[in-house]
LUMTI-826870 format. One record per residue (C-alpha): x negated, y negated, z; residue number from 1; chain. Coordinates in steps of 0.25 Angstrom, whole numbers, plus 5000, padded with zeros to 4 digits. Example, Ala and Ser with C-alpha at 12.3 -4.5 7.8 and 13.67 -1.06 7.14 Angstrom:
// residues 2
+------+------+------+------+-------+
:    u :    v :    w : resi : chain :
+------+------+------+------+-------+
: 4951 : 5018 : 5031 :    1 :     A :
: 4945 : 5004 : 5029 :    2 :     A :
+------+------+------+------+-------+
This chain:
// residues 459
+------+------+------+------+-------+
:    u :    v :    w : resi : chain :
+------+------+------+------+-------+
: 4940 : 4833 : 6035 :    1 :     A :
: 4937 : 4833 : 6021 :    2 :     A :
: 4946 : 4837 : 6010 :    3 :     A :
: 4939 : 4850 : 6007 :    4 :     A :
: 4940 : 4854 : 6021 :    5 :     A :
: 4955 : 4851 : 6022 :    6 :     A :
: 4958 : 4859 : 6009 :    7 :     A :
: 4950 : 4871 : 6015 :    8 :     A :
: 4958 : 4870 : 6028 :    9 :     A :
: 4971 : 4869 : 6021 :   10 :     A :
: 4967 : 4881 : 6012 :   11 :     A :
: 4963 : 4889 : 6025 :   12 :     A :
: 4977 : 4886 : 6031 :   13 :     A :
: 4984 : 4890 : 6019 :   14 :     A :
: 4976 : 4904 : 6018 :   15 :     A :
: 4979 : 4906 : 6033 :   16 :     A :
: 4994 : 4903 : 6032 :   17 :     A :
: 4994 : 4912 : 6019 :   18 :     A :
: 4987 : 4924 : 6027 :   19 :     A :
: 4996 : 4922 : 6039 :   20 :     A :
: 5006 : 4933 : 6041 :   21 :     A :
: 5020 : 4929 : 6036 :   22 :     A :
: 5031 : 4928 : 6046 :   23 :     A :
: 5041 : 4940 : 6046 :   24 :     A :
: 5054 : 4938 : 6039 :   25 :     A :
: 5065 : 4933 : 6047 :   26 :     A :
: 5073 : 4945 : 6043 :   27 :     A :
: 5065 : 4958 : 6042 :   28 :     A :
: 5072 : 4969 : 6033 :   29 :     A :
: 5065 : 4982 : 6037 :   30 :     A :
: 5073 : 4992 : 6029 :   31 :     A :
: 5082 : 4991 : 6017 :   32 :     A :
: 5086 : 5004 : 6011 :   33 :     A :
: 5097 : 5012 : 6003 :   34 :     A :
: 5100 : 5027 : 6003 :   35 :     A :
: 5109 : 5034 : 5993 :   36 :     A :
: 5118 : 5045 : 5996 :   37 :     A :
: 5123 : 5049 : 5982 :   38 :     A :
: 5134 : 5049 : 5978 :   39 :     A :
: 5140 : 5042 : 5990 :   40 :     A :
: 5133 : 5031 : 5997 :   41 :     A :
: 5121 : 5021 : 5997 :   42 :     A :
: 5117 : 5017 : 6011 :   43 :     A :
: 5109 : 5004 : 6012 :   44 :     A :
: 5101 : 5001 : 6025 :   45 :     A :
: 5095 : 4988 : 6031 :   46 :     A :
: 5086 : 4986 : 6043 :   47 :     A :
: 5082 : 4971 : 6046 :   48 :     A :
: 5079 : 4962 : 6058 :   49 :     A :
: 5079 : 4947 : 6061 :   50 :     A :
: 5076 : 4938 : 6073 :   51 :     A :
: 5089 : 4931 : 6070 :   52 :     A :
: 5102 : 4940 : 6068 :   53 :     A :
: 5105 : 4945 : 6054 :   54 :     A :
: 5118 : 4939 : 6051 :   55 :     A :
: 5120 : 4943 : 6036 :   56 :     A :
: 5117 : 4957 : 6030 :   57 :     A :
: 5121 : 4960 : 6016 :   58 :     A :
: 5118 : 4972 : 6007 :   59 :     A :
: 5118 : 4969 : 5992 :   60 :     A :
: 5117 : 4980 : 5982 :   61 :     A :
: 5121 : 4984 : 5968 :   62 :     A :
: 5117 : 4990 : 5954 :   63 :     A :
: 5108 : 4983 : 5943 :   64 :     A :
: 5117 : 4977 : 5933 :   65 :     A :
: 5119 : 4966 : 5923 :   66 :     A :
: 5119 : 4952 : 5927 :   67 :     A :
: 5133 : 4950 : 5925 :   68 :     A :
: 5137 : 4962 : 5933 :   69 :     A :
: 5140 : 4961 : 5948 :   70 :     A :
: 5129 : 4969 : 5955 :   71 :     A :
: 5128 : 4964 : 5970 :   72 :     A :
: 5136 : 4971 : 5981 :   73 :     A :
: 5135 : 4964 : 5995 :   74 :     A :
: 5139 : 4972 : 6007 :   75 :     A :
: 5137 : 4970 : 6022 :   76 :     A :
: 5136 : 4982 : 6031 :   77 :     A :
: 5148 : 4984 : 6040 :   78 :     A :
: 5140 : 4986 : 6053 :   79 :     A :
: 5132 : 4973 : 6051 :   80 :     A :
: 5132 : 4963 : 6062 :   81 :     A :
: 5122 : 4952 : 6064 :   82 :     A :
: 5109 : 4956 : 6072 :   83 :     A :
: 5094 : 4954 : 6072 :   84 :     A :
: 5092 : 4969 : 6068 :   85 :     A :
: 5100 : 4976 : 6058 :   86 :     A :
: 5099 : 4991 : 6053 :   87 :     A :
: 5111 : 4994 : 6045 :   88 :     A :
: 5116 : 5002 : 6033 :   89 :     A :
: 5127 : 5000 : 6022 :   90 :     A :
: 5132 : 5012 : 6015 :   91 :     A :
: 5138 : 5010 : 6001 :   92 :     A :
: 5149 : 5021 : 5998 :   93 :     A :
: 5145 : 5021 : 5983 :   94 :     A :
: 5156 : 5031 : 5979 :   95 :     A :
: 5167 : 5024 : 5985 :   96 :     A :
: 5164 : 5011 : 5978 :   97 :     A :
: 5160 : 5014 : 5964 :   98 :     A :
: 5153 : 5026 : 5956 :   99 :     A :
: 5139 : 5023 : 5954 :  100 :     A :
: 5132 : 5033 : 5945 :  101 :     A :
: 5119 : 5040 : 5948 :  102 :     A :
: 5106 : 5032 : 5945 :  103 :     A :
: 5112 : 5018 : 5948 :  104 :     A :
: 5101 : 5009 : 5955 :  105 :     A :
: 5107 : 5000 : 5966 :  106 :     A :
: 5099 : 4988 : 5972 :  107 :     A :
: 5102 : 4983 : 5986 :  108 :     A :
: 5096 : 4973 : 5996 :  109 :     A :
: 5100 : 4967 : 6009 :  110 :     A :
: 5102 : 4952 : 6013 :  111 :     A :
: 5100 : 4947 : 6027 :  112 :     A :
: 5102 : 4934 : 6034 :  113 :     A :
: 5100 : 4931 : 6049 :  114 :     A :
: 5105 : 4921 : 6058 :  115 :     A :
: 5094 : 4911 : 6056 :  116 :     A :
: 5097 : 4911 : 6041 :  117 :     A :
: 5085 : 4920 : 6037 :  118 :     A :
: 5089 : 4928 : 6025 :  119 :     A :
: 5082 : 4941 : 6020 :  120 :     A :
: 5085 : 4951 : 6009 :  121 :     A :
: 5079 : 4965 : 6007 :  122 :     A :
: 5072 : 4969 : 5994 :  123 :     A :
: 5081 : 4973 : 5983 :  124 :     A :
: 5080 : 4988 : 5982 :  125 :     A :
: 5086 : 4999 : 5973 :  126 :     A :
: 5091 : 5013 : 5975 :  127 :     A :
: 5096 : 5023 : 5964 :  128 :     A :
: 5110 : 5029 : 5966 :  129 :     A :
: 5107 : 5044 : 5963 :  130 :     A :
: 5109 : 5057 : 5969 :  131 :     A :
: 5098 : 5063 : 5978 :  132 :     A :
: 5102 : 5078 : 5974 :  133 :     A :
: 5092 : 5078 : 5963 :  134 :     A :
: 5077 : 5075 : 5963 :  135 :     A :
: 5077 : 5064 : 5952 :  136 :     A :
: 5064 : 5062 : 5944 :  137 :     A :
: 5061 : 5051 : 5934 :  138 :     A :
: 5055 : 5050 : 5921 :  139 :     A :
: 5052 : 5036 : 5915 :  140 :     A :
: 5051 : 5030 : 5900 :  141 :     A :
: 5052 : 5016 : 5899 :  142 :     A :
: 5065 : 5011 : 5905 :  143 :     A :
: 5071 : 5025 : 5905 :  144 :     A :
: 5070 : 5033 : 5918 :  145 :     A :
: 5075 : 5047 : 5917 :  146 :     A :
: 5078 : 5053 : 5930 :  147 :     A :
: 5079 : 5069 : 5931 :  148 :     A :
: 5079 : 5080 : 5941 :  149 :     A :
: 5080 : 5093 : 5933 :  150 :     A :
: 5071 : 5099 : 5923 :  151 :     A :
: 5056 : 5097 : 5920 :  152 :     A :
: 5050 : 5084 : 5918 :  153 :     A :
: 5047 : 5088 : 5904 :  154 :     A :
: 5062 : 5091 : 5902 :  155 :     A :
: 5066 : 5077 : 5907 :  156 :     A :
: 5054 : 5071 : 5899 :  157 :     A :
: 5061 : 5076 : 5887 :  158 :     A :
: 5074 : 5069 : 5891 :  159 :     A :
: 5066 : 5056 : 5892 :  160 :     A :
: 5061 : 5058 : 5878 :  161 :     A :
: 5075 : 5058 : 5874 :  162 :     A :
: 5078 : 5045 : 5881 :  163 :     A :
: 5066 : 5039 : 5875 :  164 :     A :
: 5070 : 5043 : 5861 :  165 :     A :
: 5084 : 5037 : 5864 :  166 :     A :
: 5078 : 5024 : 5869 :  167 :     A :
: 5070 : 5023 : 5856 :  168 :     A :
: 5082 : 5026 : 5847 :  169 :     A :
: 5091 : 5016 : 5855 :  170 :     A :
: 5081 : 5005 : 5854 :  171 :     A :
: 5081 : 5006 : 5839 :  172 :     A :
: 5096 : 5010 : 5837 :  173 :     A :
: 5103 : 5000 : 5846 :  174 :     A :
: 5091 : 4990 : 5848 :  175 :     A :
: 5091 : 4990 : 5863 :  176 :     A :
: 5086 : 4997 : 5875 :  177 :     A :
: 5089 : 4993 : 5890 :  178 :     A :
: 5077 : 4987 : 5897 :  179 :     A :
: 5082 : 4992 : 5911 :  180 :     A :
: 5078 : 5006 : 5916 :  181 :     A :
: 5087 : 5017 : 5911 :  182 :     A :
: 5089 : 5028 : 5922 :  183 :     A :
: 5092 : 5041 : 5915 :  184 :     A :
: 5097 : 5052 : 5925 :  185 :     A :
: 5096 : 5066 : 5920 :  186 :     A :
: 5105 : 5076 : 5928 :  187 :     A :
: 5102 : 5090 : 5928 :  188 :     A :
: 5116 : 5094 : 5923 :  189 :     A :
: 5129 : 5088 : 5919 :  190 :     A :
: 5135 : 5092 : 5932 :  191 :     A :
: 5125 : 5086 : 5941 :  192 :     A :
: 5127 : 5073 : 5934 :  193 :     A :
: 5142 : 5074 : 5936 :  194 :     A :
: 5140 : 5077 : 5951 :  195 :     A :
: 5133 : 5063 : 5952 :  196 :     A :
: 5144 : 5055 : 5945 :  197 :     A :
: 5158 : 5051 : 5950 :  198 :     A :
: 5169 : 5047 : 5941 :  199 :     A :
: 5163 : 5051 : 5927 :  200 :     A :
: 5170 : 5061 : 5917 :  201 :     A :
: 5167 : 5075 : 5917 :  202 :     A :
: 5162 : 5075 : 5903 :  203 :     A :
: 5150 : 5066 : 5905 :  204 :     A :
: 5136 : 5071 : 5903 :  205 :     A :
: 5129 : 5057 : 5903 :  206 :     A :
: 5132 : 5043 : 5908 :  207 :     A :
: 5126 : 5030 : 5905 :  208 :     A :
: 5127 : 5019 : 5916 :  209 :     A :
: 5122 : 5006 : 5909 :  210 :     A :
: 5131 : 4995 : 5914 :  211 :     A :
: 5123 : 4992 : 5926 :  212 :     A :
: 5111 : 5002 : 5925 :  213 :     A :
: 5104 : 5010 : 5914 :  214 :     A :
: 5108 : 5023 : 5920 :  215 :     A :
: 5111 : 5036 : 5913 :  216 :     A :
: 5115 : 5050 : 5919 :  217 :     A :
: 5115 : 5063 : 5911 :  218 :     A :
: 5117 : 5077 : 5915 :  219 :     A :
: 5110 : 5087 : 5906 :  220 :     A :
: 5113 : 5102 : 5909 :  221 :     A :
: 5101 : 5112 : 5906 :  222 :     A :
: 5102 : 5116 : 5891 :  223 :     A :
: 5109 : 5103 : 5887 :  224 :     A :
: 5097 : 5094 : 5885 :  225 :     A :
: 5101 : 5091 : 5870 :  226 :     A :
: 5114 : 5085 : 5875 :  227 :     A :
: 5106 : 5078 : 5887 :  228 :     A :
: 5096 : 5071 : 5877 :  229 :     A :
: 5107 : 5066 : 5868 :  230 :     A :
: 5115 : 5061 : 5880 :  231 :     A :
: 5102 : 5053 : 5885 :  232 :     A :
: 5102 : 5046 : 5871 :  233 :     A :
: 5117 : 5044 : 5872 :  234 :     A :
: 5116 : 5037 : 5886 :  235 :     A :
: 5104 : 5029 : 5883 :  236 :     A :
: 5111 : 5023 : 5871 :  237 :     A :
: 5122 : 5018 : 5881 :  238 :     A :
: 5111 : 5012 : 5890 :  239 :     A :
: 5105 : 5005 : 5878 :  240 :     A :
: 5118 : 5000 : 5873 :  241 :     A :
: 5122 : 4995 : 5887 :  242 :     A :
: 5109 : 4987 : 5886 :  243 :     A :
: 5114 : 4979 : 5874 :  244 :     A :
: 5127 : 4977 : 5882 :  245 :     A :
: 5119 : 4970 : 5892 :  246 :     A :
: 5128 : 4958 : 5893 :  247 :     A :
: 5139 : 4956 : 5903 :  248 :     A :
: 5150 : 4957 : 5892 :  249 :     A :
: 5144 : 4967 : 5882 :  250 :     A :
: 5151 : 4980 : 5880 :  251 :     A :
: 5150 : 4990 : 5869 :  252 :     A :
: 5162 : 4999 : 5863 :  253 :     A :
: 5161 : 5013 : 5869 :  254 :     A :
: 5161 : 5019 : 5855 :  255 :     A :
: 5149 : 5011 : 5851 :  256 :     A :
: 5142 : 5015 : 5864 :  257 :     A :
: 5145 : 5029 : 5864 :  258 :     A :
: 5143 : 5030 : 5849 :  259 :     A :
: 5129 : 5024 : 5850 :  260 :     A :
: 5126 : 5034 : 5861 :  261 :     A :
: 5131 : 5046 : 5853 :  262 :     A :
: 5123 : 5042 : 5841 :  263 :     A :
: 5110 : 5041 : 5849 :  264 :     A :
: 5112 : 5056 : 5852 :  265 :     A :
: 5111 : 5059 : 5838 :  266 :     A :
: 5121 : 5066 : 5828 :  267 :     A :
: 5135 : 5068 : 5833 :  268 :     A :
: 5137 : 5082 : 5840 :  269 :     A :
: 5146 : 5092 : 5832 :  270 :     A :
: 5156 : 5092 : 5843 :  271 :     A :
: 5158 : 5077 : 5843 :  272 :     A :
: 5158 : 5077 : 5828 :  273 :     A :
: 5169 : 5088 : 5828 :  274 :     A :
: 5178 : 5079 : 5838 :  275 :     A :
: 5175 : 5067 : 5829 :  276 :     A :
: 5180 : 5075 : 5817 :  277 :     A :
: 5192 : 5079 : 5824 :  278 :     A :
: 5195 : 5065 : 5827 :  279 :     A :
: 5194 : 5061 : 5813 :  280 :     A :
: 5202 : 5073 : 5808 :  281 :     A :
: 5214 : 5071 : 5818 :  282 :     A :
: 5213 : 5056 : 5818 :  283 :     A :
: 5211 : 5056 : 5833 :  284 :     A :
: 5199 : 5046 : 5833 :  285 :     A :
: 5199 : 5035 : 5844 :  286 :     A :
: 5199 : 5021 : 5839 :  287 :     A :
: 5186 : 5013 : 5841 :  288 :     A :
: 5193 : 5003 : 5851 :  289 :     A :
: 5198 : 5015 : 5860 :  290 :     A :
: 5184 : 5020 : 5861 :  291 :     A :
: 5178 : 5006 : 5863 :  292 :     A :
: 5181 : 5005 : 5878 :  293 :     A :
: 5184 : 5020 : 5883 :  294 :     A :
: 5181 : 5034 : 5879 :  295 :     A :
: 5193 : 5041 : 5873 :  296 :     A :
: 5196 : 5056 : 5875 :  297 :     A :
: 5203 : 5068 : 5869 :  298 :     A :
: 5207 : 5077 : 5880 :  299 :     A :
: 5197 : 5071 : 5890 :  300 :     A :
: 5186 : 5072 : 5879 :  301 :     A :
: 5178 : 5060 : 5875 :  302 :     A :
: 5171 : 5067 : 5863 :  303 :     A :
: 5179 : 5060 : 5852 :  304 :     A :
: 5175 : 5046 : 5858 :  305 :     A :
: 5160 : 5049 : 5857 :  306 :     A :
: 5161 : 5056 : 5843 :  307 :     A :
: 5169 : 5043 : 5838 :  308 :     A :
: 5159 : 5034 : 5844 :  309 :     A :
: 5147 : 5041 : 5838 :  310 :     A :
: 5154 : 5041 : 5824 :  311 :     A :
: 5157 : 5026 : 5825 :  312 :     A :
: 5143 : 5022 : 5829 :  313 :     A :
: 5137 : 5032 : 5818 :  314 :     A :
: 5146 : 5024 : 5808 :  315 :     A :
: 5140 : 5011 : 5813 :  316 :     A :
: 5126 : 5015 : 5812 :  317 :     A :
: 5128 : 5021 : 5798 :  318 :     A :
: 5136 : 5009 : 5793 :  319 :     A :
: 5130 : 4997 : 5800 :  320 :     A :
: 5116 : 5001 : 5806 :  321 :     A :
: 5110 : 5000 : 5819 :  322 :     A :
: 5107 : 4985 : 5818 :  323 :     A :
: 5122 : 4982 : 5817 :  324 :     A :
: 5125 : 4991 : 5829 :  325 :     A :
: 5114 : 4984 : 5837 :  326 :     A :
: 5121 : 4970 : 5833 :  327 :     A :
: 5134 : 4976 : 5837 :  328 :     A :
: 5129 : 4981 : 5851 :  329 :     A :
: 5122 : 4967 : 5853 :  330 :     A :
: 5135 : 4960 : 5850 :  331 :     A :
: 5143 : 4969 : 5860 :  332 :     A :
: 5132 : 4966 : 5870 :  333 :     A :
: 5134 : 4951 : 5868 :  334 :     A :
: 5149 : 4953 : 5872 :  335 :     A :
: 5155 : 4953 : 5858 :  336 :     A :
: 5169 : 4960 : 5858 :  337 :     A :
: 5168 : 4974 : 5851 :  338 :     A :
: 5175 : 4969 : 5838 :  339 :     A :
: 5167 : 4956 : 5837 :  340 :     A :
: 5154 : 4964 : 5839 :  341 :     A :
: 5158 : 4973 : 5828 :  342 :     A :
: 5162 : 4962 : 5819 :  343 :     A :
: 5149 : 4954 : 5822 :  344 :     A :
: 5140 : 4967 : 5819 :  345 :     A :
: 5147 : 4975 : 5810 :  346 :     A :
: 5158 : 4966 : 5803 :  347 :     A :
: 5170 : 4975 : 5808 :  348 :     A :
: 5178 : 4975 : 5821 :  349 :     A :
: 5181 : 4988 : 5828 :  350 :     A :
: 5193 : 4992 : 5820 :  351 :     A :
: 5186 : 4989 : 5807 :  352 :     A :
: 5174 : 4998 : 5812 :  353 :     A :
: 5184 : 5009 : 5816 :  354 :     A :
: 5190 : 5009 : 5802 :  355 :     A :
: 5177 : 5010 : 5795 :  356 :     A :
: 5172 : 5021 : 5804 :  357 :     A :
: 5184 : 5029 : 5803 :  358 :     A :
: 5183 : 5028 : 5788 :  359 :     A :
: 5169 : 5033 : 5788 :  360 :     A :
: 5172 : 5045 : 5796 :  361 :     A :
: 5185 : 5049 : 5788 :  362 :     A :
: 5195 : 5046 : 5799 :  363 :     A :
: 5208 : 5040 : 5798 :  364 :     A :
: 5210 : 5025 : 5801 :  365 :     A :
: 5213 : 5021 : 5815 :  366 :     A :
: 5227 : 5021 : 5818 :  367 :     A :
: 5228 : 5009 : 5828 :  368 :     A :
: 5219 : 4999 : 5834 :  369 :     A :
: 5216 : 4998 : 5849 :  370 :     A :
: 5214 : 4984 : 5854 :  371 :     A :
: 5201 : 4981 : 5859 :  372 :     A :
: 5200 : 4980 : 5875 :  373 :     A :
: 5199 : 4966 : 5881 :  374 :     A :
: 5189 : 4962 : 5892 :  375 :     A :
: 5200 : 4963 : 5902 :  376 :     A :
: 5204 : 4977 : 5898 :  377 :     A :
: 5189 : 4982 : 5899 :  378 :     A :
: 5188 : 4978 : 5914 :  379 :     A :
: 5186 : 4992 : 5922 :  380 :     A :
: 5184 : 4988 : 5936 :  381 :     A :
: 5183 : 4978 : 5947 :  382 :     A :
: 5171 : 4981 : 5956 :  383 :     A :
: 5174 : 4983 : 5971 :  384 :     A :
: 5166 : 4975 : 5981 :  385 :     A :
: 5152 : 4981 : 5984 :  386 :     A :
: 5151 : 4989 : 5971 :  387 :     A :
: 5141 : 4989 : 5960 :  388 :     A :
: 5145 : 4986 : 5946 :  389 :     A :
: 5154 : 4996 : 5939 :  390 :     A :
: 5146 : 5007 : 5932 :  391 :     A :
: 5150 : 5010 : 5918 :  392 :     A :
: 5146 : 5023 : 5912 :  393 :     A :
: 5145 : 5029 : 5898 :  394 :     A :
: 5147 : 5044 : 5899 :  395 :     A :
: 5142 : 5054 : 5889 :  396 :     A :
: 5149 : 5068 : 5887 :  397 :     A :
: 5142 : 5080 : 5893 :  398 :     A :
: 5147 : 5091 : 5884 :  399 :     A :
: 5150 : 5091 : 5869 :  400 :     A :
: 5163 : 5096 : 5865 :  401 :     A :
: 5163 : 5111 : 5861 :  402 :     A :
: 5166 : 5115 : 5847 :  403 :     A :
: 5179 : 5122 : 5851 :  404 :     A :
: 5184 : 5109 : 5857 :  405 :     A :
: 5180 : 5101 : 5845 :  406 :     A :
: 5185 : 5110 : 5834 :  407 :     A :
: 5198 : 5104 : 5828 :  408 :     A :
: 5202 : 5100 : 5842 :  409 :     A :
: 5209 : 5114 : 5844 :  410 :     A :
: 5214 : 5113 : 5859 :  411 :     A :
: 5202 : 5104 : 5862 :  412 :     A :
: 5212 : 5092 : 5862 :  413 :     A :
: 5227 : 5089 : 5863 :  414 :     A :
: 5233 : 5099 : 5852 :  415 :     A :
: 5242 : 5088 : 5848 :  416 :     A :
: 5230 : 5080 : 5844 :  417 :     A :
: 5227 : 5091 : 5834 :  418 :     A :
: 5240 : 5096 : 5827 :  419 :     A :
: 5232 : 5107 : 5820 :  420 :     A :
: 5228 : 5113 : 5833 :  421 :     A :
: 5243 : 5114 : 5837 :  422 :     A :
: 5246 : 5121 : 5824 :  423 :     A :
: 5235 : 5131 : 5826 :  424 :     A :
: 5240 : 5134 : 5840 :  425 :     A :
: 5254 : 5136 : 5836 :  426 :     A :
: 5250 : 5145 : 5824 :  427 :     A :
: 5242 : 5154 : 5833 :  428 :     A :
: 5254 : 5155 : 5843 :  429 :     A :
: 5263 : 5159 : 5831 :  430 :     A :
: 5253 : 5170 : 5827 :  431 :     A :
: 5252 : 5175 : 5841 :  432 :     A :
: 5268 : 5175 : 5842 :  433 :     A :
: 5269 : 5183 : 5828 :  434 :     A :
: 5259 : 5193 : 5833 :  435 :     A :
: 5267 : 5196 : 5846 :  436 :     A :
: 5281 : 5196 : 5838 :  437 :     A :
: 5275 : 5206 : 5828 :  438 :     A :
: 5270 : 5215 : 5839 :  439 :     A :
: 5284 : 5215 : 5846 :  440 :     A :
: 5291 : 5218 : 5833 :  441 :     A :
: 5281 : 5230 : 5831 :  442 :     A :
: 5284 : 5236 : 5845 :  443 :     A :
: 5300 : 5234 : 5843 :  444 :     A :
: 5300 : 5241 : 5830 :  445 :     A :
: 5291 : 5252 : 5834 :  446 :     A :
: 5301 : 5255 : 5846 :  447 :     A :
: 5313 : 5255 : 5837 :  448 :     A :
: 5307 : 5264 : 5827 :  449 :     A :
: 5304 : 5274 : 5839 :  450 :     A :
: 5318 : 5273 : 5844 :  451 :     A :
: 5324 : 5277 : 5830 :  452 :     A :
: 5316 : 5290 : 5828 :  453 :     A :
: 5326 : 5303 : 5827 :  454 :     A :
: 5327 : 5312 : 5839 :  455 :     A :
: 5316 : 5323 : 5839 :  456 :     A :
: 5305 : 5315 : 5831 :  457 :     A :
: 5293 : 5311 : 5839 :  458 :     A :
: 5288 : 5317 : 5852 :  459 :     A :
+------+------+------+------+-------+
């Protein structure tokens, strides 16, 4: 046989082998599924068969997250035992382990190994942890996905335009925009959003979950669209800043995070400005260090925290410009401490910045310095087994303070915080007492005069 014939026969054999049906896999996975029962459980199911008994069956699942964040949970169904055919489920009681907010996307797959040593893994699949009460629809613009169920499409397109405008503003203002998808869930009312949440404060109107996923929740009541649009810009700012903090060790002071978000909304609302003026007048401003790690409250109201944060960031913008703030955020994202990031970008530490800011707004110098928290003091939780990474939220207030509650703090906060309120209250009480005494005196004198009349006078 000549060489040409040999090549032809070899080629023919190769083609026949390539066209022959492939042998079935040693382990056949015929079903891998997940079902959400919001807000309680997720049930994962698997159906598979093998000629050799399946000895190992493991379910892996988790949330998307940063590379340095643990994101694999491995469990074995309680009722699993080796067999050539399996048809099992595993129910994850989500609420008993951790609070996962609506809109989170979870991945899962199954790993199987039979007695003969064959291994198989199901395709990695995704499911969204969201309620089925509402018929969600989705609008898309770039990497912004706006999910909605109430109102017309034109109404929600208008909300999307707000998100697009905020995206353009943030790309120019802080010089960054996340590359991952941003899921923006618009609830038809604030109460309907709260019904879907667990463990969040009553005053929230919006939440941004950016630690593991770019997910935003906002409840917009009918007629409250102006606030809703401002909150979209606010929450997208948190998402953009979190994108800069993409490293494992980068964190941003709360006042810088919230202040940037408040500035993205536009000028400070009158009610917030009034609360800030009260804080300046009565010398009750929080120190920057105290609002670097946690919201501070007056009578369970965080308004002053937000108003101060806005004022400080506004001072940074006016005094240093956007480029300096971008450098500050980048340094924080690289893991610089708060003071070192400020020194590198602005030339002052946090106490020096506070002194300059207070002087610019006419406030008294701060009375004491709160030590900066250490890394150890910032640890918030240890994850239990079979639990996704802890979700960190950035809440936004729902309602602005009323004019009555922000006017000089009269009975809107502790009266001993505002001595003039106490004086006014005592003065009103004394006036009321004087009126009562005068009325009693008139009655008594009238009776005495009547009793002193001579006999025969009157009827």
